[in-house]
C-alpha positions in Angstrom: -23.3 -118.0 -104.2 -20.8 -117.2 -101.7 -22.0 -117.3 -98.1 -20.0 -115.0 -95.6 -19.3 -116.7 -92.4 -19.1 -114.0 -89.5 -15.8 -113.8 -87.6 -15.8 -114.9 -84.0 -15.8 -111.7 -81.7 -12.5 -111.2 -79.9 -12.5 -108.7 -76.9 -9.3 -106.9 -75.5 -7.3 -108.9 -73.0 -7.5 -107.5 -69.5 -4.3 -106.5 -67.7 -3.2 -108.8 -64.9 -3.1 -105.8 -62.4 -5.5 -103.0 -62.8 -4.1 -99.3 -62.9 -6.4 -98.3 -60.0 -4.9 -101.0 -57.9 -1.4 -99.7 -58.8 -2.3 -96.2 -57.8 -3.7 -97.3 -54.4 -0.5 -99.2 -53.7 1.6 -96.2 -54.5 -0.5 -94.0 -52.1 -0.3 -96.6 -49.4 3.4 -96.7 -49.8 3.7 -93.0 -49.6 1.6 -92.8 -46.5 3.6 -95.5 -44.8 6.8 -93.8 -45.7 5.5 -90.5 -44.4 4.3 -92.1 -41.2 7.6 -93.7 -40.6 9.4 -90.4 -41.3 7.1 -88.6 -38.8 7.7 -91.3 -36.1 11.4 -91.1 -36.6 11.4 -87.3 -36.4 8.6 -86.6 -33.9 10.7 -84.5 -31.6 11.6 -82.1 -34.5 8.2 -82.0 -36.2 5.9 -81.7 -33.2 6.6 -78.0 -32.3 6.2 -77.1 -36.0 2.9 -78.8 -36.1 1.7 -77.1 -32.9 2.7 -73.7 -34.3 0.9 -74.2 -37.6 -2.3 -75.4 -35.8 -2.2 -72.6 -33.2 -1.7 -70.0 -35.9 -4.7 -71.4 -37.8 -6.9 -71.4 -34.7 -6.0 -67.8 -33.7 -6.6 -66.6 -37.2 -10.0 -68.3 -37.2 -10.9 -66.7 -33.8 -9.9 -63.2 -35.1 -12.0 -63.6 -38.2 -15.0 -64.7 -36.1 -14.6 -61.8 -33.7 -14.2 -59.2 -36.4 -17.5 -60.4 -37.9 -19.5 -58.9 -35.0 -17.1 -56.6 -33.1 -16.9 -52.9 -34.0 -13.6 -51.4 -35.0 -11.7 -50.5 -31.8 -11.2 -46.8 -31.1 -7.6 -45.9 -30.5 -6.8 -44.9 -26.9 -6.0 -41.2 -26.7 -2.4 -40.6 -25.5 -2.7 -38.3 -22.4 0.9 -37.1 -22.6 0.3 -34.1 -24.9 -2.6 -32.8 -22.9 -0.6 -33.3 -19.7 2.2 -31.2 -21.0 -0.2 -28.5 -22.0 -1.9 -28.6 -18.6 1.5 -28.3 -16.9 2.4 -25.3 -19.0 -0.8 -23.6 -18.1 -0.2 -24.4 -14.4 3.4 -23.1 -14.5 2.1 -19.8 -16.0 -0.5 -19.4 -13.2 -3.5 -20.1 -15.4 -5.2 -22.3 -12.9 -8.6 -22.5 -14.6 -7.1 -23.5 -17.9 -4.9 -26.1 -16.2 -7.9 -27.6 -14.4 -9.9 -27.9 -17.6 -7.3 -30.3 -18.9 -6.2 -31.9 -15.7 -9.6 -33.2 -14.5 -10.4 -35.3 -17.7 -6.9 -36.7 -17.6 -7.2 -38.1 -14.0 -8.5 -41.6 -15.1 -5.5 -42.0 -17.3 -3.0 -41.2 -14.5 -4.6 -42.9 -11.5 -1.3 -43.1 -9.5 0.2 -39.7 -10.5 -0.2 -37.9 -7.1 1.2 -34.7 -8.5 -1.7 -34.2 -10.8 -4.3 -34.9 -8.1 -2.4 -32.5 -5.9 -2.6 -29.7 -8.4 -6.3 -30.3 -9.0 -7.0 -30.1 -5.3 -4.9 -26.9 -4.9 -6.5 -25.4 -8.0 -10.0 -26.0 -6.6 -9.0 -24.3 -3.3 -7.6 -21.3 -5.3 -10.8 -21.2 -7.3 -13.0 -21.2 -4.1 -14.5 -24.7 -4.8 -13.6 -26.1 -1.4 -16.2 -28.9 -1.3 -14.8 -30.3 -4.5 -11.3 -29.8 -3.2 -12.1 -32.1 -0.3 -13.2 -34.9 -2.7 -10.0 -34.5 -4.8 -7.9 -34.3 -1.6 -9.1 -37.9 -0.8 -8.2 -38.9 -4.3 -4.7 -37.4 -3.9 -4.1 -39.7 -0.9 -5.5 -42.7 -2.8 -3.1 -42.0 -5.6 -0.1 -42.3 -3.2 -1.0 -43.1 0.5 2.7 -42.9 1.4 3.2 -39.4 0.2 3.5 -36.7 2.9 2.5 -34.0 0.4 -0.7 -35.9 -0.4 -1.8 -36.0 3.2 -0.8 -32.4 3.6 -2.9 -31.3 0.7 -5.8 -33.3 2.0 -5.4 -31.5 5.3 -5.5 -28.1 3.7 -8.6 -28.9 1.7 -10.4 -30.1 4.9 -9.3 -26.9 6.7 -10.6 -24.7 4.0 -13.9 -26.6 4.2 -14.2 -26.0 8.0 -13.3 -29.5 9.1 -10.4 -28.5 11.4 -10.3 -31.8 13.5 -10.0 -34.0 10.4 -7.5 -31.5 8.9 -5.3 -31.8 12.1 -5.4 -35.6 11.8 -4.4 -35.5 8.2 -1.6 -33.0 8.7 -0.2 -35.1 11.6 -0.2 -38.1 9.2 1.7 -36.0 6.7 4.2 -34.9 9.4 4.7 -38.5 10.5 5.5 -39.6 7.0 8.1 -36.8 6.6 8.9 -34.9 9.8 10.9 -32.3 7.8 8.1 -31.5 5.3 7.5 -27.7 6.0 4.3 -27.8 3.9 2.8 -30.4 6.3 3.8 -28.2 9.3 2.3 -25.1 7.7 -1.0 -26.7 7.0 -1.0 -28.2 10.5 -0.5 -24.7 11.9 -3.6 -23.3 10.0 -5.7 -26.2 11.2 -4.6 -25.6 14.8 -5.7 -22.0 14.5 -9.1 -23.0 13.0 -9.5 -25.3 16.0 -9.0 -22.4 18.4 -5.4 -23.2 19.3 -3.8 -19.9 18.2 -0.6 -20.0 20.3 0.1 -23.5 19.2 -0.7 -22.6 15.7 1.8 -19.7 15.6 4.6 -21.9 17.1 3.9 -24.6 14.5 4.1 -22.1 11.7 7.4 -20.7 13.0 8.7 -24.3 13.1 7.7 -24.8 9.5 9.8 -21.7 8.6 12.8 -23.0 10.6 12.6 -26.3 8.7 12.6 -24.6 5.3 13.0 -20.9 5.0 12.1 -21.1 1.3 8.7 -22.6 1.9 6.0 -20.2 0.6 3.3 -22.2 2.5 5.2 -21.7 5.8 5.3 -17.9 5.4 1.8 -17.8 4.2 0.6 -19.8 7.3 2.5 -17.5 9.7 1.1 -14.5 7.9 -2.4 -15.8 8.0 -2.2 -16.4 11.8 -0.6 -13.0 12.4 -3.4 -11.4 10.4 -6.1 -13.2 12.5 -4.3 -12.1 15.7 -4.6 -8.5 14.6 -1.0 -7.9 13.5 -1.5 -6.8 9.8 2.0 -5.4 9.4 3.7 -8.7 10.3 1.1 -10.5 8.2 1.8 -8.3 5.2 5.5 -8.9 5.5 5.0 -12.7 5.6 2.5 -12.6 2.7 4.9 -10.6 0.5 7.7 -13.1 1.2 5.4 -16.0 0.4 4.3 -14.2 -2.8 7.9 -13.8 -4.0 8.8 -17.4 -3.1 5.8 -18.8 -5.0 5.8 -16.5 -8.0 8.3 -18.6 -9.9 7.8 -22.1 -8.3 4.0 -22.1 -7.9 2.3 -19.2 -9.6 -1.2 -20.6 -8.8 -0.5 -20.4 -5.1 1.0 -16.9 -5.7 -2.4 -15.8 -7.0 -4.1 -17.0 -3.8 -1.5 -15.1 -1.7 -2.0 -12.0 -3.8 -5.6 -12.0 -2.8 -4.5 -12.2 0.9 -2.3 -9.2 0.3 -5.2 -7.3 -1.3 -7.4 -8.0 1.7 -4.8 -6.5 4.1 -4.4 -3.5 1.8 -8.1 -3.0 1.9 -8.0 -3.1 5.7 -5.3 -0.4 5.6 -7.5 1.7 3.3 -5.0 1.3 0.5 -7.8 0.5 -2.0 -5.9 1.4 -5.1 -3.0 -0.9 -4.0 -5.5 -3.7 -3.5 -7.1 -3.2 -6.9 -3.7 -3.2 -8.6 -2.7 -6.4 -6.9 -6.0 -8.1 -7.9 -5.6 -7.0 -11.5 -2.1 -8.6 -11.5 -3.7 -11.9 -10.4 -6.5 -11.7 -13.0 -4.1 -11.0 -15.9 -2.7 -14.5 -15.5 -5.8 -16.3 -14.1 -8.9 -14.4 -15.3 -11.2 -17.1 -13.7 -9.8 -16.7 -10.1 -13.1 -16.4 -8.3 -11.5 -15.0 -5.1 -9.8 -12.3 -7.0 -13.0 -11.5 -8.9 -15.0 -11.3 -5.7 -12.6 -9.1 -3.9 -12.2 -6.9 -6.9 -15.9 -6.4 -7.3 -16.4 -5.9 -3.6 -13.6 -3.3 -3.4 -14.8 -1.3 -6.4 -18.4 -1.4 -5.1 -18.0 -0.8 -1.4 -14.7 1.2 -1.1 -14.3 3.0 -4.4 -18.0 3.7 -5.2 -18.0 2.1 -8.7 -20.9 -0.3 -8.4 -21.4 -0.8 -12.2 -17.7 -1.8 -12.7 -17.8 -3.9 -9.5 -20.9 -5.7 -10.6 -19.2 -6.8 -13.9 -16.5 -8.5 -11.9 -19.0 -10.1 -9.6 -21.2 -11.3 -12.4 -18.1 -13.1 -13.9 -17.6 -14.6 -10.5 -21.1 -16.0 -10.4 -20.9 -17.2 -13.9 -17.8 -19.2 -13.1 -18.9 -20.3 -9.6 -22.7 -20.2 -9.5 -22.7 -22.1 -6.1 -20.5 -19.4 -4.5 -22.4 -17.8 -1.6 -19.9 -14.9 -1.4 -20.1 -14.1 -5.1 -23.9 -14.1 -5.2 -24.1 -12.0 -2.1 -21.6 -9.4 -3.2 -23.3 -9.3 -6.6 -26.5 -8.5 -4.8 -24.8 -5.6 -2.9 -23.5 -4.1 -6.2 -26.9 -4.5 -8.0 -28.7 -2.9 -5.0 -26.7 0.3 -5.6 -27.5 0.5 -9.3 -30.8 2.1 -10.2 -33.2 -0.3 -11.9 -31.5 -3.5 -10.7 -33.5 -3.9 -7.5 -35.2 -7.1 -8.6 -31.9 -8.5 -9.7 -30.4 -7.7 -6.3 -33.2 -9.4 -4.5 -32.7 -12.5 -6.7 -28.9 -12.5 -5.9 -29.5 -12.2 -2.2 -32.1 -15.0 -2.3 -29.7 -17.2 -4.1 -27.0 -16.7 -1.4 -29.5 -17.7 1.3 -30.7 -20.7 -0.7 -27.1 -21.9 -1.1 -27.1 -22.3 2.7 -25.5 -19.1 4.0 -25.1 -19.0 7.8 -24.2 -15.3 7.8 -26.9 -13.2 9.4 -26.0 -10.1 7.3 -27.0 -12.0 4.2 -30.5 -12.5 5.6 -30.7 -8.9 6.5 -30.0 -7.8 2.9 -32.3 -10.5 1.5 -35.1 -9.0 3.6 -34.2 -5.4 2.8 -34.3 -6.1 -0.9 -37.6 -7.9 -0.7 -39.1 -4.9 1.1 -37.7 -2.7 -1.7 -39.7 -4.6 -4.4 -42.8 -4.8 -2.2 -42.7 -8.4 -1.2 -43.1 -8.2 2.6 -44.2 -11.8 3.1 -40.9 -13.1 1.8 -39.0 -10.3 3.6 -40.5 -11.5 6.9 -39.2 -15.1 6.3 -35.7 -13.7 5.9 -36.1 -11.5 9.0 -37.1 -14.4 11.2 -34.3 -16.7 10.0 -31.7 -13.9 10.1 -32.7 -12.9 13.6 -32.4 -16.4 14.9 -28.9 -16.7 13.4 -27.9 -13.3 14.7 -29.1 -14.1 18.2 -27.2 -17.5 18.1 -24.0 -15.8 16.9 -24.5 -12.8 19.2 -24.4 -10.4 16.3 -25.9 -7.4 17.9 -25.4 -5.1 14.8 -27.7 -7.3 12.7 -30.2 -7.8 15.5 -30.6 -4.0 15.8 -30.8 -3.7 12.0 -33.5 -6.3 11.6 -35.5 -4.8 14.4 -35.3 -1.5 12.7 -36.7 -2.6 9.3 -39.5 -4.8 10.7 -42.0 -2.1 11.1 -41.9 -1.3 7.4 -43.7 -4.6 6.9 -45.9 -4.2 10.0 -44.0 -7.2 11.6 -44.8 -8.4 15.1 -43.4 -11.8 15.8 -43.9 -11.4 19.5 -41.4 -10.4 22.2 -39.9 -13.9 22.3 -38.6 -13.5 18.8 -38.4 -9.9 17.6 -39.8 -6.8 19.3 -41.7 -4.4 17.2 -39.6 -1.4 16.1 -40.7 2.2 15.9 -42.1 3.2 12.4 -39.4 5.7 11.7 -36.5 3.4 12.4 -34.4 2.3 9.5 -31.1 0.4 9.1 -28.0 1.8 7.5 -25.5 -1.0 7.8 -22.9 -1.7 5.2 -21.3 -5.0 4.1 -18.3 -6.3 6.0 -14.9 -5.2 4.8 
């Protein structure tokens, strides 16, 4: 029997240096070599490292911000709208130009010329209270511009602030003593302040400084007109109109209304209507032209229905206009079936703050016509007080005449009682 003897177990012999140890030594060597290389080339490698790190940080910030921030809306380039607005202005389409200019103003805070045109446009449109606000903005856009101060002066003058207008015009003149526009607006402010002789001399000086200034001729024409010299005024207005027709059509439209007013005073009603139509062809929203067209057609040419259509457009465009509301009431009063509408138009003119006694007379007259004596008496009392303060004897007599129709008796200290048969027959001012 053969007995097998088991072999003695023999395991594998271990390497003297483990492979893991070798790998670690290699890595350490590479790191040491890299460190030495970086130290030796620090000046070269440092900017590259900073750039890589900075790029990574900015990219991370952008990614973080876009997680919560909405997509930015592209800023609208105002240049195209500005070009379009300028084209409207140069054609005399003031209302269209204003619709584009006003929203553009925040985009051009230092462009004085745009603020200047907005202020002038508002004057032309009869929005003088707004014009004063934008006149201030015109100066803020460029406080060293003579034209800016001059336009501010004109806006103030139109709004009835003659003292402030004079101060602003003097500032414009100081900034540029040869600016004829500044002298022209100073002349008009002097006249409004009761200095008629000084005003006329100042206007003539404006023409001497620049005989191509439409504003200068318009100022002298305006003062001549107020001084009861309509022929000289018309000559200056026609010159101003020709000078501004190509350079400033918007201003030409305003001067055309001045010409129409003089033609009305000379009883050339058709000539006035033709001139106003010329204005409205280029600027259909010119409220001054609309008001005078409606007023002339109603009062001088006997066409109240046609006149009321122009005046209704005027009210639609400028609902805060006292003149447009009052003249619309006059047209409606002459149209059968529109008595209530007339009363509402007169009431609106009074509510807007009219200080014209005649407006109160017609407000009272219209209320009597629709059977509302209690309201009529309110207008009579207010109108009488204004007429007495302004020494308007025509309206005092007219109010006294219609009071008995409502059985009025305010007492002798306010209004004497009129005879029952008395009745007023006044017409609106020309």
